C-alpha positions as CSV (number, residue, x, y, z in Angstrom):
1,X,10.8,13.1,-20.8
2,X,11.9,15.2,-17.7
3,X,13.9,12.9,-15.6
4,X,16.3,15.3,-13.7
5,X,15.5,18.6,-12.1
6,X,16.8,20.9,-9.3
7,X,14.3,22.4,-6.8
8,X,14.4,24.5,-3.7
9,X,12.4,23.6,-0.5
10,X,11.8,25.4,2.6
11,X,10.1,24.0,5.7
12,X,8.0,26.3,7.8
13,X,9.2,28.4,10.7
14,X,7.9,27.7,14.1
15,X,5.6,30.3,15.7
16,X,6.7,32.6,18.5
17,X,5.7,32.0,22.0
18,X,3.6,34.7,23.6
19,X,4.5,37.0,26.5
20,X,1.1,37.8,28.1
21,X,-0.5,38.1,31.5
22,X,-4.0,37.7,32.7
23,X,-5.9,40.8,33.5
24,X,-8.9,39.7,35.6
25,X,-11.1,41.8,37.8
26,X,-10.4,41.5,41.5
27,X,-7.1,39.7,40.7
28,X,-4.4,42.4,41.3
29,X,-1.4,40.7,39.9
30,X,-3.0,38.2,37.5
31,X,-0.4,35.8,36.1
32,X,1.3,34.7,32.9
33,X,-0.9,33.2,30.2
34,X,1.2,33.4,27.1
35,X,0.7,30.3,24.9
36,X,3.3,28.4,22.8
37,X,3.9,28.9,19.1
38,X,2.8,26.2,16.6
39,X,5.3,24.0,14.8
40,X,6.2,24.9,11.2
41,X,5.1,22.5,8.4
42,X,7.6,19.9,7.1
43,X,8.6,19.2,3.4
44,X,7.3,15.7,2.8
45,X,8.0,13.5,-0.3
46,X,5.4,10.9,-1.3
47,X,6.0,8.1,-3.9
48,X,3.3,7.8,-6.5
49,X,3.3,4.9,-8.9
50,X,0.9,6.8,-11.3
51,X,3.6,9.3,-12.2
52,X,6.3,8.6,-14.6
53,X,8.0,11.9,-15.3
54,X,9.3,14.9,-13.3
55,X,7.5,17.2,-15.7
56,X,5.7,19.0,-12.9
57,X,9.0,20.3,-11.5
58,X,9.9,22.0,-14.8
59,X,7.4,24.7,-14.0
60,X,7.5,24.7,-10.2
61,X,10.8,24.7,-8.6
62,X,10.1,26.3,-5.2
63,X,8.2,24.5,-2.4
64,X,7.5,26.3,0.9
65,X,5.6,24.7,3.8
66,X,3.4,26.8,6.1
67,X,4.7,28.7,9.1
68,X,3.4,27.8,12.6
69,X,1.1,30.3,14.2
70,X,2.3,32.5,17.1
71,X,1.0,31.7,20.6
72,X,-1.4,34.2,22.2
73,X,-2.9,35.2,25.5
74,X,-5.1,32.8,27.6
75,X,-2.6,30.0,26.9
76,X,-3.7,29.7,23.4
77,X,-1.3,27.5,21.3
78,X,-0.5,28.7,17.8
79,X,-1.7,26.6,14.9
80,X,0.7,24.1,13.4
81,X,1.8,24.9,9.9
82,X,0.6,22.5,7.1
83,X,3.1,20.2,5.6
84,X,4.1,20.6,2.0
85,X,3.4,17.2,0.2
86,X,5.5,16.7,-2.9
87,X,4.5,13.7,-5.0
88,X,7.2,12.0,-7.1
89,X,7.4,8.9,-9.4
90,X,8.5,5.6,-8.1
91,X,12.2,5.4,-8.7
92,X,13.0,9.1,-7.9
93,X,16.3,9.5,-6.1
94,X,16.7,12.7,-4.0
95,X,20.1,14.1,-3.5
96,X,21.6,17.3,-2.0
97,X,23.8,19.7,-3.9
98,X,26.9,17.6,-3.0
99,X,25.3,14.7,-4.9
100,X,24.9,12.7,-1.6
101,X,21.9,10.5,-1.7
102,X,19.2,11.5,0.9
103,X,16.5,9.0,-0.1
104,X,15.4,6.6,-2.8
105,X,11.7,6.6,-3.4
106,X,11.1,3.1,-4.5
107,X,7.6,2.2,-3.2
108,X,4.1,3.5,-3.8
109,X,2.9,5.8,-0.9
110,X,6.3,5.9,0.6
111,X,6.7,8.9,2.9
112,X,9.9,10.7,3.6
113,X,10.3,14.0,5.5
114,X,13.3,15.7,4.0
115,X,13.1,19.0,5.9
116,X,11.4,19.1,9.4
117,X,9.5,22.2,10.3
118,X,10.8,24.5,13.0
119,X,9.5,23.9,16.5
120,X,7.3,26.5,18.0
121,X,8.7,28.7,20.8
122,X,7.6,28.4,24.4
123,X,5.2,31.1,25.8
124,X,6.0,32.8,29.1
125,X,3.9,30.3,31.0
126,X,6.7,27.7,30.5
127,X,9.1,29.8,32.5
128,X,6.9,30.2,35.7
129,X,8.6,29.0,38.8
130,X,8.4,29.6,42.6
131,X,10.9,32.4,42.4
132,X,9.5,33.9,39.1
133,X,5.8,34.3,39.4
134,X,5.5,36.5,36.3
135,X,8.1,35.7,33.6
136,X,8.4,38.3,30.8
137,X,10.5,36.0,28.7
138,X,9.4,33.6,25.8
139,X,11.0,31.9,22.9
140,X,10.9,32.7,19.2
141,X,10.1,29.8,17.0
142,X,12.8,27.8,15.3
143,X,13.6,28.7,11.7
144,X,12.7,26.2,8.9
145,X,15.2,24.4,6.9
146,X,16.1,25.6,3.4
147,X,17.5,23.0,1.0
148,X,18.5,22.9,-2.7
149,X,17.7,19.3,-3.9
150,X,18.3,17.3,-7.2
151,X,15.6,14.9,-8.2
152,X,16.7,12.2,-10.5
153,X,14.2,9.7,-12.0
154,X,15.5,6.2,-12.7
155,X,12.7,4.1,-14.0
156,X,12.0,0.9,-12.0
157,X,11.6,-1.9,-14.7
158,X,12.0,-5.5,-14.4
159,X,13.5,-5.7,-18.0
160,X,15.5,-3.2,-19.9
161,X,16.0,-3.4,-23.8
162,X,19.3,-2.0,-25.0
163,X,20.9,-2.0,-28.4
164,X,22.0,0.2,-31.4
165,X,19.6,2.5,-33.1
166,X,17.2,0.8,-35.5
167,X,17.7,-2.6,-33.9
168,X,13.9,-2.9,-33.4
169,X,13.6,-2.1,-29.7
170,X,10.4,0.0,-30.2
171,X,8.8,-2.6,-32.4
172,X,9.5,-5.3,-29.8
173,X,8.0,-3.3,-26.9
174,X,5.0,-2.6,-29.1
175,X,4.5,-6.2,-29.8
176,X,4.9,-7.3,-26.2
177,X,2.8,-4.5,-24.6
178,X,0.2,-1.9,-25.1
179,X,2.8,0.8,-25.4
180,X,2.7,2.9,-28.6
181,X,6.2,4.1,-29.4
182,X,7.2,5.9,-32.5
183,X,8.4,3.4,-35.1
184,X,10.3,4.1,-38.3
185,X,13.1,2.6,-40.4
186,X,15.8,5.1,-39.5
187,X,18.0,5.7,-36.5
188,X,17.0,7.5,-33.4
189,X,13.2,7.1,-33.8
190,X,13.0,6.7,-30.1
191,X,14.0,9.9,-28.3
192,X,12.7,9.0,-24.8
193,X,12.3,5.7,-22.9
194,X,9.2,3.7,-23.5
195,X,7.6,1.9,-20.6
196,X,5.2,-0.9,-20.9
197,X,3.6,-3.9,-19.1
198,X,4.2,-7.4,-20.3
199,X,1.3,-9.7,-19.4
200,X,2.4,-13.3,-20.2
201,X,1.9,-16.7,-18.4
202,X,-0.4,-15.1,-15.9
203,X,2.5,-12.8,-14.8
204,X,3.2,-9.2,-15.3
205,X,6.5,-7.5,-15.8
206,X,7.5,-3.9,-16.5
207,X,9.7,-3.5,-19.5
208,X,11.6,-0.3,-20.7
209,X,13.0,0.5,-24.1
210,X,16.1,2.7,-23.9
211,X,16.9,5.0,-26.9
212,X,19.4,3.6,-29.2
213,X,23.1,3.7,-28.1
214,X,26.1,4.4,-30.2
215,X,29.7,4.3,-29.6
216,X,30.6,7.2,-27.2
217,X,27.1,7.3,-25.6
218,X,28.6,7.3,-22.2
219,X,30.5,10.6,-23.0
220,X,27.4,12.3,-24.4
221,X,27.4,11.3,-28.0
222,X,24.0,10.5,-29.4
223,X,20.8,10.2,-27.3
224,X,21.2,7.1,-25.2
225,X,23.5,8.7,-22.6
226,X,20.6,10.8,-21.3
227,X,18.7,7.5,-20.5
228,X,21.3,5.0,-19.4
229,X,20.5,5.8,-15.8
230,X,17.1,4.1,-16.4
231,X,18.6,0.7,-17.0
232,X,20.5,0.9,-13.8
233,X,17.2,-0.1,-12.1
234,X,16.4,-3.0,-14.6
235,X,16.9,-6.4,-13.1
236,X,17.8,-8.1,-16.4
237,X,18.6,-6.9,-19.9
238,X,17.4,-7.9,-23.4
239,X,20.4,-7.0,-25.7
240,X,18.7,-6.6,-29.0
241,X,20.8,-6.8,-32.2
242,X,19.9,-6.2,-35.8
243,X,20.8,-9.5,-37.3
244,X,20.9,-8.1,-40.9
245,X,24.1,-6.1,-40.3
246,X,27.6,-7.5,-41.1
247,X,29.3,-6.8,-37.9
248,X,27.0,-8.5,-35.3
249,X,29.7,-9.4,-32.8
250,X,31.2,-6.0,-32.9
251,X,27.9,-4.4,-32.2
252,X,27.3,-6.6,-29.2
253,X,30.8,-5.8,-27.8
254,X,30.5,-2.1,-28.5
255,X,27.1,-1.8,-26.6
256,X,28.5,-3.7,-23.7
257,X,31.5,-1.5,-23.6
258,X,29.2,1.6,-23.4
259,X,27.4,0.0,-20.6
260,X,30.7,-0.7,-18.8
261,X,32.0,2.8,-19.3
262,X,28.8,4.3,-17.9
263,X,28.5,2.0,-15.0
264,X,30.5,-1.2,-14.7
265,X,27.7,-2.9,-12.5
266,X,25.5,-2.9,-15.7
267,X,27.5,-5.8,-17.1
268,X,26.8,-7.8,-14.0
269,X,23.1,-7.8,-14.9
270,X,21.9,-11.1,-16.7
271,X,21.7,-10.5,-20.4
272,X,19.6,-12.4,-23.0
273,X,21.0,-11.9,-26.5
274,X,18.2,-11.5,-29.1
275,X,18.9,-11.3,-32.8
276,X,16.0,-9.4,-34.6
277,X,14.6,-9.2,-38.1
278,X,14.2,-12.9,-38.7
279,X,11.4,-11.9,-41.1
280,X,14.1,-10.9,-43.6
281,X,15.3,-13.7,-46.0
282,X,18.9,-12.8,-45.6
283,X,18.7,-13.4,-41.9
284,X,16.9,-16.8,-42.2
285,X,19.4,-18.1,-44.6
286,X,22.4,-17.0,-42.6
287,X,21.3,-18.1,-39.1
288,X,23.9,-20.8,-38.7
289,X,26.7,-18.5,-39.9
290,X,25.5,-15.8,-37.5
291,X,25.5,-18.2,-34.5
292,X,29.0,-19.2,-35.4
293,X,30.3,-15.7,-35.6
294,X,29.0,-14.9,-32.0
295,X,29.6,-18.2,-30.3
296,X,32.4,-16.7,-28.1
297,X,29.8,-14.2,-26.8
298,X,26.6,-16.1,-26.5
299,X,25.9,-19.8,-26.6
300,X,22.2,-19.4,-26.6
301,X,21.0,-16.3,-28.5
302,X,17.3,-16.1,-29.7
303,X,16.3,-15.2,-33.3
304,X,13.0,-13.2,-33.4
305,X,11.0,-10.9,-35.6
306,X,9.6,-8.0,-33.7
307,X,7.3,-7.5,-36.7
308,X,5.7,-10.9,-37.2
309,X,6.3,-12.2,-33.7
310,X,8.2,-15.2,-34.9
311,X,10.4,-16.6,-32.1
312,X,9.1,-14.2,-29.5
313,X,7.4,-16.9,-27.4
314,X,10.6,-18.9,-27.0
315,X,12.6,-15.7,-26.3
316,X,10.2,-14.6,-23.6
317,X,10.2,-18.0,-21.9
318,X,14.0,-17.6,-21.6
319,X,13.6,-14.0,-20.4
320,X,11.0,-14.9,-17.7
321,X,13.2,-17.8,-16.5
322,X,16.2,-15.5,-16.3
323,X,14.1,-12.9,-14.4
324,X,12.8,-15.6,-12.0
325,X,16.3,-17.0,-11.4
326,X,17.6,-13.5,-10.7
327,X,14.7,-12.7,-8.3
328,X,15.4,-16.0,-6.4
329,X,19.0,-15.2,-6.1
330,X,18.2,-11.7,-4.8
331,X,15.7,-13.2,-2.4
332,X,18.3,-15.7,-1.0
333,X,20.8,-12.9,-0.7
334,X,18.4,-10.8,1.3
335,X,17.6,-13.7,3.6
336,X,21.3,-14.3,4.4
337,X,21.9,-10.6,4.9
338,X,18.7,-9.6,6.4
339,X,19.2,-6.2,7.9
340,X,15.8,-4.5,7.7
341,X,16.3,-0.9,8.5
342,X,13.3,1.5,8.6
343,X,14.3,5.1,8.5
344,X,11.9,7.4,10.3
345,X,12.9,11.0,10.1
346,X,12.3,12.7,13.5
347,X,12.9,16.3,14.5
348,X,16.6,16.8,15.3
349,X,17.1,16.5,19.1
350,X,17.2,19.7,21.1
351,X,20.6,20.8,21.8
352,X,20.9,21.0,25.5
353,X,24.6,21.2,25.9
354,X,26.3,24.7,25.8
355,X,29.4,25.5,23.8
356,X,31.4,28.8,23.7
357,X,33.5,29.9,20.8
358,X,35.9,32.8,21.1
359,X,36.5,34.9,17.9
360,X,38.1,38.3,18.0
361,X,37.7,38.5,21.8
362,X,33.9,37.9,21.4
363,X,32.5,35.0,23.4
364,X,29.9,33.4,21.1
365,X,27.3,31.3,22.9
366,X,25.9,28.3,21.1
367,X,22.7,27.3,22.9
368,X,19.8,27.4,20.5
369,X,17.0,27.3,23.0
370,X,18.5,30.2,25.0
371,X,19.3,32.1,21.7
372,X,15.6,32.0,20.9
373,X,14.8,33.7,24.2
374,X,17.5,36.3,23.7
375,X,16.0,37.4,20.4
376,X,12.6,37.6,22.0
377,X,12.9,39.9,25.0
378,X,12.7,43.6,25.5
379,X,16.1,44.8,26.5
380,X,14.6,48.0,27.8
381,X,12.9,46.0,30.5
382,X,15.3,45.4,33.5
383,X,13.1,42.5,34.7
384,X,13.4,40.8,31.3
385,X,17.2,41.2,31.4
386,X,17.4,39.7,34.9
387,X,15.2,36.8,33.9
388,X,17.3,36.1,30.9
389,X,20.4,36.1,33.1
390,X,18.8,33.7,35.6
391,X,17.8,31.4,32.7
392,X,21.3,31.5,31.5
393,X,22.5,30.4,34.9
394,X,19.9,27.6,35.0
395,X,20.9,26.2,31.6
396,X,24.7,26.4,32.3
397,X,25.5,29.3,30.0
398,X,26.9,31.5,32.8
399,X,29.1,28.6,34.0
400,X,30.4,27.8,30.5
401,X,31.3,31.5,30.0
402,X,33.1,31.5,33.3
403,X,35.0,28.4,32.5
404,X,35.9,29.9,29.1
405,X,37.6,32.8,31.0
406,X,35.1,35.6,30.5
407,X,35.8,38.8,32.5
408,X,34.0,42.1,33.1
409,X,34.1,44.2,29.9
410,X,34.3,41.3,27.5
411,X,31.7,41.1,24.7
412,X,29.1,38.3,24.7
413,X,27.1,37.3,21.6
414,X,24.0,35.1,22.0
415,X,22.1,34.7,18.7
416,X,22.0,38.2,17.1
417,X,22.3,40.0,20.4
418,X,25.6,41.4,21.8
419,X,26.3,43.0,25.1
420,X,29.2,43.8,27.5
421,X,29.6,41.2,30.3
422,X,29.4,42.8,33.8
C-alpha cells in the first residue's frame, strides 16, 4: 500500500499581452489592437472515494498545468490554459515541504485549488488614454506557482482494529466483511491495512484492520508503525486480544502504550476490548479467570471467535452502540461550536501598493504589475521608454522612488531590468 508520496506541481504561466496596431486602408494612424494573454491553468485536487491508495503517484511525480496563450492582434484574447486535475483518495492530507497542512481531502468530489495559474498580461489596448493614443507597452503574463508537496493518506474508517500480531484481526474483518485479507497462524500475516464495509442492522460502517503492533512500533520496530496513521481517523477502536496467551493484561497495556507514544489522542478514542479465540477449549475454561485478570482495565470485555463467529453478534451490538454514542457526542459538539468555514481559493489579490528596497545602492522596485510591463517593452524604442515612465508616475512608482531618496545617477531595478536614474 502506497500511503505517502512527494510530488512536484507547477501551475501554468499566464500568456503575454500583445503589442499590436491596426493597419487599415484609408486609416493613416490606425490604433492599438493588442489582445490580453490567457490565464494559466491551475493545479486542482479532487477527492475520489473510489481510490484507496496513492499508487498512481509512485510512477508520476510531476504535474504541470497548461500555460495561457498569448494575446494577438485584432483584440484577440489568448486561450486560457487547462487546469491540471489530480484525483486523490478520501483521507489524503496535502502538506508543504515544511509539513504545514494545506488541505485535508475528506469528501468525495471535494475540490481544492492548491496552485493558482498565472494571470494573463494586458495587451496594449488596455493602456490607451486621451494622452496616449497608441501605446507600445503591454504586460507579460504572471509566472505560475511551483510547489513541492507531500501527500499522506490516512484512511477514513468508522472502526479501527488494533492488537498484537496473530490476535485474529484479519480473521475478524474477513468474518464481518467481504474483504479477503491473507490469514495464517503466524505473526505479520497482514502487511498492509485491510479496509472493509460492515453491513449490519440495516447500517453500514467502514472498518480497517491495522497490521499487528509490537512493542516499539512507534519508533519503527515491526510493521505497524507504517500504518498507525490510519487509525488516527477511526472514530472508535476494537482492541483485539489473543485470549490464549498468558499475559493478556500486559498485552493490552503495551498496545495502549504504543498508541499513546505515537499520538496521545489515540487513547481518547472509545475502545471496545475484545478477547478472541473462544473456539479454543483453554479459553472457554478460563473465561472467568481471564475476566478477573483484566478487571482493572475493562469491566465489560467481549469474548468472541473470529473463526466460528461465536460472540460476534453481541460484540458488534456493543461496537455499534459505542459508535453511535460517539457520533452523537461529536454532533452535539459541532452544534455548540458551529463555525462552518468554507475555504474557496481565489487568485491572490493584485498587489497595487509599491515598495522600494535599497540594496548595495540599488533601488529595487516591488510592483508586480509594472514589472511585467518593464520586461515586455523594447528599450531601443524611445516612445516605449517614455510610456513606461508615464505609467510608473501614474502607478506611484516615481513618487515612491523620490520619497526613498533616489537621485540622478542612482541605479533602479524593476524586475530583471536595471537602468540609471536621470
